[in-house]
Structures are given as C-alpha cells and as structure tokens.
C-alpha positions in Angstrom: 68.5 -15.7 -58.5 67.1 -12.8 -56.9 66.3 -10.0 -59.3 64.4 -7.7 -56.9 65.8 -4.2 -56.6 67.1 -3.1 -53.3 66.8 0.3 -52.0 69.4 2.8 -53.4 72.0 3.9 -50.7 71.4 7.6 -50.3 74.2 9.7 -51.8 76.1 11.8 -49.2 75.0 15.4 -48.8 77.4 18.3 -48.2 76.6 21.5 -46.6 78.9 24.7 -46.1 78.9 26.9 -43.3 81.5 29.5 -42.3 84.7 27.5 -41.9 83.2 24.4 -41.7 81.7 21.8 -44.0 79.4 18.9 -43.0 78.7 15.7 -45.0 75.6 13.6 -44.1 76.0 10.0 -44.5 73.3 7.4 -43.9 75.2 6.3 -40.6 77.3 9.3 -39.8 77.9 13.1 -40.2 81.5 14.2 -40.9 82.5 17.9 -39.9 85.4 19.3 -41.8 87.0 22.6 -40.5 89.0 24.8 -42.8 92.6 25.4 -42.6 92.1 28.8 -40.9 89.7 27.4 -38.2 92.2 24.5 -37.5 94.9 27.1 -37.0 92.5 28.6 -34.5 92.5 25.3 -32.5 89.1 24.0 -33.8 88.8 20.4 -34.7 87.3 18.4 -37.5 85.0 15.6 -36.3 82.9 12.5 -37.3 79.9 11.6 -35.5 78.1 8.1 -35.8 74.3 8.8 -35.8 73.9 5.9 -33.4 75.7 8.1 -30.7 73.6 11.1 -31.2 71.1 11.5 -28.3 69.6 14.9 -29.6 69.8 17.3 -32.5 70.0 20.8 -30.9 69.2 23.5 -33.3 69.5 27.4 -33.0 68.1 29.1 -35.9 70.4 32.1 -37.5 68.9 35.5 -37.2 69.9 39.0 -38.4 71.8 39.4 -35.0 73.4 36.1 -34.3 74.7 33.1 -36.0 72.7 29.8 -35.8 74.2 26.4 -35.3 73.4 22.7 -35.2 74.9 20.6 -32.5 74.6 16.8 -32.6 74.6 16.1 -28.8 76.2 12.9 -27.8 75.8 11.0 -24.4 79.1 12.5 -23.2 77.9 16.1 -23.7 76.8 18.0 -20.7 73.6 19.0 -22.6 72.7 21.6 -25.3 75.4 24.3 -26.1 74.3 27.5 -24.9 75.5 30.9 -26.1 75.3 34.0 -23.9 79.1 35.5 -24.2 81.4 35.6 -26.8 83.6 33.0 -25.3 80.9 30.5 -25.3 80.1 31.3 -29.0 83.7 30.4 -29.7 83.3 27.1 -27.7 80.2 26.5 -29.9 82.2 27.2 -33.0 85.0 25.0 -32.0 82.8 22.0 -31.0 83.7 19.1 -33.4 80.0 18.0 -33.4 78.6 21.5 -34.4 78.3 23.6 -37.6 77.5 27.3 -37.6 75.2 29.1 -40.1 75.0 32.8 -40.8 71.6 34.5 -41.5 72.4 34.7 -45.2 72.9 30.8 -45.0 69.4 30.2 -43.5 68.1 28.1 -46.4 71.3 26.0 -46.2 70.8 25.8 -42.7 67.2 24.4 -43.1 68.3 21.9 -45.6 71.1 20.6 -43.3 68.6 20.3 -40.3 66.1 18.4 -42.6 68.9 16.1 -43.9 70.4 15.4 -40.4 67.1 14.6 -38.6 66.0 12.4 -41.6 69.4 10.4 -41.3 69.2 10.2 -37.6 65.6 9.0 -37.6 66.6 6.3 -40.1 69.6 5.4 -38.2 67.5 4.7 -35.0 
C-alpha cells in the first residue's frame, strides 16, 4: 500500500470583471459572459492552458480599462485598442477579461493566478 500523500489539486479560483467572470483551473480558464453581454453578441469561452502561447496584459488606469488576453496560436497577435470599435472587439473576445481601475487588485490577482497556472501547465 502507498500511504504517501499526493499533492492536492488546486481549487479553481474565480475573478469578476465588468460583464465577465473568469475561473482559473489547473488546466484551463473559463470565461463566462453575463446575460447582458451575451445579448450584445459577446461569447463565453474556455481556453485550455496548453493552447495559450502568450498572456497579454494591459493594466487598468484611471483613463482606460485594462484587460488580460490569453493569446492562442490562431490569434493574429496581442489585442490593441486605439478606437472605441477596437475596445468593443477586445471586450467581446472569448479569451479576454476586462477590468476597471477600481478592480486593479482583482486584476493583479487574476494575472498572478493565470501566469502561475500557465507556467505549471507547460
């Protein structure tokens, strides 16, 4: 018999942004859009961490919302925001969560959790 203790599986961690919540699991991140966001055409999504090639981070400021984009190989590159239409495209990306300036602590916690899970999954 093997009485050795195995490492406990980390509990999923959930984070809330405007109109989106994200749950970080050891092998994936699940983005869930609110009903209002889905009415606007935004989609929920699930990203296996094995498919992530880069974690793109834009910090929230007093002027603009920040976001975290889990870039997959199929993406053209990091998301860029220079117009209102592009900001809406970022908000609607199924592999992105946005954070306001008032949520900057939650933003930092989410970035740390995603980067740790991504590093462990590699």
